[in-house]
C-alpha atoms as one frame of an Amber mdcrd trajectory, in Angstrom:
protein
   0.407  -0.037   0.010   2.932   2.132   1.036   4.103   1.645  -2.733   1.433
   2.445  -4.373   0.580   5.414  -2.603   4.426   6.715  -3.459   3.951   5.488
  -7.045   0.742   8.031  -7.157   2.369  11.147  -6.043   5.326  10.293  -8.343
   2.701  10.252 -11.354   0.382  13.415  -9.679   3.946  15.726  -9.650   5.432
  14.753 -13.051   2.781  17.191 -14.522   4.325  19.669 -12.393   7.698  19.675
 -13.167   9.513  21.566 -15.399  11.573  19.824 -17.728  13.692  22.539 -18.346
  12.022  24.785 -20.392  11.752  28.185 -18.588  15.250  28.134 -18.461  15.378
  26.535 -21.834  13.201  30.314 -22.611  14.890  33.045 -20.898  18.028  32.016
 -21.816  17.598  32.379 -26.027  15.155  35.311 -24.754  18.791  36.414 -23.400
  20.824  35.637 -26.561  18.086  37.804 -28.721  18.797  40.533 -26.520  22.469
  40.469 -26.545  21.844  40.209 -30.496  19.868  42.892 -31.097  22.236  45.281
 -28.444  24.942  44.774 -30.758  26.142  48.023 -33.110  27.991  45.724 -35.213
  28.275  42.660 -36.908  31.420  41.441 -34.957  29.466  41.774 -31.976  26.289
  39.782 -33.023  28.746  37.321 -35.082  29.947  36.791 -31.217  26.936  36.320
 -29.681  25.725  33.477 -32.567  28.488  32.060 -31.846  27.525  30.988 -28.180
  24.528  30.692 -28.322  24.968  28.045 -31.193  27.342  26.188 -28.915  24.854
  26.781 -25.847  22.279  25.185 -27.988  24.342  22.149 -28.768  25.000  21.473
 -24.680  21.573  22.114 -24.284  19.607  19.836 -27.202  18.371  17.314 -25.070
  16.211  20.359 -22.509  14.774  21.551 -26.510  13.268  18.496 -27.507  11.360
  18.508 -24.102  10.047  21.849 -24.722   6.174  21.919 -24.565   4.099  23.884
 -27.439   4.174  27.020 -25.701   7.506  27.316 -24.750   8.445  26.358 -28.537
   6.657  29.135 -29.528   8.645  31.517 -27.390  12.188  29.869 -28.432  10.990
  30.603 -32.385   9.769  34.478 -31.392  13.276  35.060 -29.919  14.936  33.278
 -32.548  12.770  35.292 -35.221  13.778  38.760 -33.196  17.323  37.592 -33.566
  17.772  36.995 -37.018  16.026  40.222 -37.728  18.268  42.124 -35.700  20.946
  40.487 -37.149  20.015  41.192 -40.480  19.607  45.152 -39.917  23.366  45.108
 -38.385  24.311  43.534 -42.009  22.192  45.520 -43.950  23.235  49.453 -41.971
  20.052  48.749 -40.867  17.112  48.420 -43.008
């Protein structure tokens, strides 16, 4: 009976556990802000490389994102790409 009670508690606790999505989203948003704060392409390239290294280390977390967090990550990536494009085209 004690094992059953423990199993039930674990099953109810699982959905409330964060699979790292909030931290992952925050990091992606931080990378976007970092790139958007750059004044030249060298800075943006360096920030993008940092992001690429971070993404590689955190690929397992990315695979576990729920749809809402994945949408936020996509928005951060779009923002980052827009800022990179503005830098590369002289703000046009």
